[in-house]
C-alpha positions as CSV (number, residue, x, y, z in Angstrom):
1,X,47.6,7.1,-8.9
2,X,47.0,8.5,-5.2
3,X,44.4,10.5,-5.6
4,X,42.5,9.3,-8.6
5,X,42.1,6.3,-5.1
6,X,40.9,8.6,-2.4
7,X,38.5,10.5,-5.2
8,X,37.2,6.6,-6.2
9,X,37.0,6.0,-2.5
10,X,34.8,8.4,-1.2
11,X,32.7,8.7,-5.0
12,X,32.2,5.3,-3.7
13,X,31.7,6.7,0.2
14,X,29.7,9.5,-1.1
15,X,27.1,7.4,-2.8
16,X,26.8,4.7,-1.2
17,X,26.2,7.0,2.1
18,X,23.7,9.1,0.2
19,X,21.8,4.8,-0.8
20,X,21.6,4.4,2.7
21,X,19.9,7.5,3.8
22,X,17.1,7.2,1.0
23,X,16.5,3.5,1.3
24,X,16.6,4.0,5.6
25,X,16.1,7.1,6.9
26,X,16.5,9.0,9.7
27,X,13.3,9.0,11.7
28,X,12.9,4.9,10.0
29,X,8.9,5.9,8.4
30,X,9.6,5.8,4.6
31,X,6.8,7.2,2.1
32,X,7.6,8.3,-1.5
33,X,5.0,11.3,-1.7
34,X,6.6,12.0,-5.3
35,X,6.9,9.8,-6.6
36,X,2.9,8.9,-5.2
37,X,1.9,12.3,-6.1
38,X,3.4,12.3,-9.3
39,X,1.7,8.7,-10.4
40,X,-2.0,10.2,-8.9
41,X,-2.2,13.3,-10.9
42,X,-1.0,11.6,-14.6
43,X,-4.1,9.0,-13.6
44,X,-6.2,11.5,-12.4
45,X,-5.4,13.4,-16.4
46,X,-6.1,10.4,-18.0
47,X,-9.5,10.6,-16.9
48,X,-10.6,7.3,-17.1
49,X,-14.4,7.1,-16.0
50,X,-15.1,3.0,-17.2
51,X,-12.6,0.4,-15.9
52,X,-13.0,-3.0,-14.3
53,X,-10.2,-4.7,-12.2
54,X,-9.5,-7.8,-9.8
55,X,-8.3,-7.0,-6.6
56,X,-6.4,-9.5,-4.5
57,X,-6.2,-8.3,-0.3
58,X,-7.2,-9.6,2.9
59,X,-9.7,-8.7,5.0
60,X,-10.0,-8.5,9.5
61,X,-11.4,-11.7,10.4
62,X,-12.1,-10.3,14.3
63,X,-11.5,-13.4,16.8
64,X,-11.5,-11.3,20.1
65,X,-10.5,-11.7,22.2
66,X,-7.4,-14.5,21.0
67,X,-6.2,-12.3,17.7
68,X,-7.0,-10.9,14.3
69,X,-7.1,-13.4,11.3
70,X,-7.3,-12.4,8.8
71,X,-9.8,-13.5,5.7
72,X,-8.6,-14.0,1.5
73,X,-9.9,-12.8,-0.6
74,X,-10.6,-11.7,-4.7
75,X,-12.9,-9.7,-6.4
76,X,-14.0,-8.0,-9.5
77,X,-14.9,-4.7,-9.3
78,X,-16.4,-2.7,-12.4
79,X,-16.2,1.9,-12.6
80,X,-18.3,3.3,-13.9
81,X,-19.0,7.3,-14.2
82,X,-15.6,6.9,-11.7
83,X,-17.8,5.2,-9.3
84,X,-17.9,1.6,-8.2
85,X,-21.2,0.7,-10.5
86,X,-20.7,-3.5,-8.8
87,X,-18.4,-6.1,-7.5
88,X,-18.5,-9.9,-7.5
89,X,-16.1,-11.7,-5.7
90,X,-14.4,-14.9,-7.1
91,X,-14.1,-18.2,-5.9
92,X,-15.7,-19.7,-2.0
93,X,-13.9,-16.9,-0.3
94,X,-17.3,-14.6,0.2
95,X,-16.8,-12.3,2.7
96,X,-20.0,-11.9,4.3
97,X,-20.5,-9.3,7.9
98,X,-22.4,-11.1,11.1
99,X,-25.3,-11.5,10.0
100,X,-24.1,-13.8,8.2
101,X,-26.3,-11.8,5.2
102,X,-24.9,-9.0,3.7
103,X,-21.7,-9.4,1.2
104,X,-18.7,-7.6,2.9
105,X,-18.7,-4.7,-0.5
106,X,-14.7,-4.6,-0.9
107,X,-11.9,-1.7,1.4
108,X,-11.1,0.0,-2.3
109,X,-14.5,1.1,-4.7
110,X,-11.8,2.7,-7.6
111,X,-8.0,3.8,-8.5
112,X,-8.9,7.2,-7.3
113,X,-10.6,5.9,-4.1
114,X,-7.0,4.1,-3.6
115,X,-5.1,6.6,-4.2
116,X,-7.0,8.7,-1.3
117,X,-7.4,5.7,1.5
118,X,-3.1,5.4,1.0
119,X,-2.4,8.4,1.3
120,X,-5.2,9.6,4.1
121,X,-3.3,5.9,6.0
122,X,0.2,7.3,5.1
123,X,-0.6,10.6,6.9
124,X,-2.4,8.6,9.8
125,X,0.8,6.7,9.4
126,X,3.7,9.5,9.6
127,X,1.5,11.2,12.5
128,X,1.5,8.0,14.9
129,X,5.0,7.0,13.7
130,X,6.4,10.4,15.1
131,X,4.1,10.2,18.2
132,X,4.6,6.4,19.4
133,X,8.3,5.2,17.1
134,X,10.8,6.1,20.2
135,X,8.4,3.7,22.6
136,X,12.0,1.1,22.1
137,X,9.6,-1.5,20.6
138,X,8.8,-0.5,16.1
139,X,12.2,-0.1,14.2
140,X,10.9,1.4,10.8
141,X,7.0,1.6,8.6
142,X,7.7,1.9,5.4
143,X,4.5,1.6,1.6
144,X,5.7,-0.4,-0.3
145,X,4.4,0.6,-4.0
146,X,4.0,-0.8,-7.8
147,X,2.2,0.8,-10.0
148,X,1.1,0.1,-14.1
149,X,3.1,2.1,-15.7
150,X,0.5,2.6,-18.8
151,X,-1.6,3.9,-16.6
152,X,-0.2,4.8,-14.0
153,X,-2.9,3.0,-11.9
154,X,-1.1,1.1,-8.3
155,X,-1.0,-3.0,-9.2
156,X,-0.1,-3.2,-5.3
157,X,0.2,-1.5,-2.3
158,X,1.5,-3.3,0.7
159,X,2.5,-0.6,4.0
160,X,5.5,-2.7,6.2
161,X,6.4,-2.6,9.5
162,X,9.5,-3.9,11.5
163,X,9.3,-4.1,15.2
164,X,11.8,-4.9,17.6
165,X,12.8,-9.0,18.0
166,X,10.2,-10.9,21.0
167,X,7.5,-7.3,20.3
168,X,4.3,-9.9,19.4
169,X,2.1,-7.4,16.9
170,X,-1.3,-8.0,16.4
171,X,-2.4,-5.7,12.7
172,X,-4.2,-5.8,10.4
173,X,-1.7,-4.7,7.8
174,X,-2.0,-6.7,4.6
175,X,-1.0,-6.6,1.1
176,X,-3.8,-5.3,-2.7
177,X,-2.8,-6.5,-5.4
178,X,-4.6,-5.2,-8.5
179,X,-4.7,-6.9,-11.7
180,X,-7.1,-7.6,-15.2
181,X,-7.1,-4.0,-16.3
182,X,-9.5,-3.2,-18.9
183,X,-10.8,0.4,-19.6
184,X,-14.8,-0.1,-21.1
185,X,-16.1,2.0,-23.3
């Protein structure tokens, strides 16, 4: 009886220990590169060149010297031959450049562009983390990414950092959601 109780406790402790390592990596930086690359490869293998989707997110609005404000947006994007063919902002939140005349292009212009830019950001964040995480202010950084299970495009992306209490951080990090994905003929 003692052996089976001890065995159950050891298995339970091992599961908790393994889970903790996955949830809280030693260096505090978390990006599931294996899942990301797997979904990226599946997306690329689908070879979908013509499609549309709706994206919601935020643009930074520089209100210097005081703070960075974030401007909510929703945009429909049409992709043809793998590149953005057109875009149209929905509603009254239309981001313009400083001249007040030109409409800003969406930060992501296709599913492939999303994958590439997230990959670039993850690499930059990992390098930043390795160089500056010892400053005592940042606790952890992770990339939260959700994927469509049928076509393997990204449906949600958000870089999340946890900072020590009392630290004030002004950032342009924000969530981006994709919906209404339609394959076009």
